[in-house]
C-alpha positions, 0 to 999 in steps of 0.5 A: 479491462486491457490492463499491462500484464504482471510477469509474476503475476501469482505471489505467496506473501505470508500465509496469503497467496495472491492472483495479481491478474485477477485479484485487488489486495486491499491493505489496512493503513495503521499508524503507531504515531502521536503524529499520523497525516491522517488519524492524529494519533488514534492508534498510537496506543498499543492495544488500539493499534493490535485491534485495528489490525485485526479489525480490518482483517475482519473487514475483509482487509487483505493486509495491514501496514503497519508504520512507526514513523510517519512519512513527512518531517517531524519530532526525530525517531530514534531506531530503538523507539521506532523497533519498539513502536511497531515489533509488538503489533506485528508480534501480536498480529502475526499471533492471531491473524494470517492477515499480511503484515508489512512494516513501513519503514526506511531503517534497515535495523527496523525492517530486520526487526520487523521481519523476525517478528512476523512481517512478511513486507517491508514498505520503504517510502524511499526508494531503497535509500539506506541499500542494507535495507535490501540486504536484509529483505534479500536475506529473508523471505519477505517482499519489498515495496519499492516507492518513488520519492525524491527528499531525504528520508523525513525532509522537505522537498518543496516546489517539486520539478518534473519535465515528465512526471510518469517516464520519470518515476517509471526509470527510478522504479525500474532502476531501484528495482534493478538495485534491489536485484542486484543485492538478492532480492528476486523480482517475485519478491518486488512490488513499485509504488509511485508514490502519490503526493510524495515529494509531488504537488496536486497536478503532479499526482493527478497526472500520475494517476492519469498516467499510472498504467506506463508505471504498471507497464514495467510488469511488477504489481503496482501498489497506489497509496491514494487514501485521503491525500492531499491532492484528493482534498485539493481537487475536491476542496474537502478537509482531511475527514471529507475525502473517503468518495474521492479517495475510492474514486481515486482507487478504482481509477487506479485498478482499472489502470492496473494497480492491483494493491491499494493502500488505504484508511476507510477498510470497509468501504475500500473492500467493498469498492474493489470487490465490486470491481472484481465482480464487474471484471468477472475475476469473482463470483457474486456472494449470492444470486437471487435477484430475477433468478425465478422461484429463488426470487423472495419477491416471487410468491 
């Protein structure tokens, strides 16, 4: 695969080191919210959230992304309550696993508490709406994910308009990454995400997918959060629980265009798909080699 180069491909994030020139990280989604987009509160209870993180790690996820508030509009969640939702999960997982832990938040106060509890990454879906969040990351060893979105946090942005959706997103991410660096976050701790479906309609998300190489050409490791999104449901006419195959197809095409981190709900299927891509690309060896290998083939007596 001829892929856009990453300027700093080797990243140590928490206890793990990734070579994004030949490795794909699978990020599992863990929502400690009663109204989450996909699981509708399935992991809202503390014990379930912790176990979901540990199970994801056992299934091969490199990373767990823990959120206490959904992206879309909904009941207001005070900062203190968001901290109470995510910090106990982060602390418990950090004590039990070396999996990378990110906190999905746009609040500087939540980011600070999460990092202190053991989070390695801050996943900000608002493009650093609050500048102090970059300061919090700069004062730590954490990595920052800069995501494209247009709306004020947790508000609708109806009928989003773009003259050149991929070009505008690339320009936004470049500018916000420069802003983060101006606040002290080094390039070696920055990741970008074009924000599929975040203030974008289905045609716009599909175009981002087709032109993802333009985002990856910025030179940062690129994350895609395509799992079970509405652009997949509307493309295939599938309800929320019928989008796994479409999600895997979207993630695989994104990786073939240069993405290096995939944020996914269905962990086992996603891990298998990404490890298969790595094997086909020659980035990893098969787990076993028996088929048509002479006397090692059990079919040969």
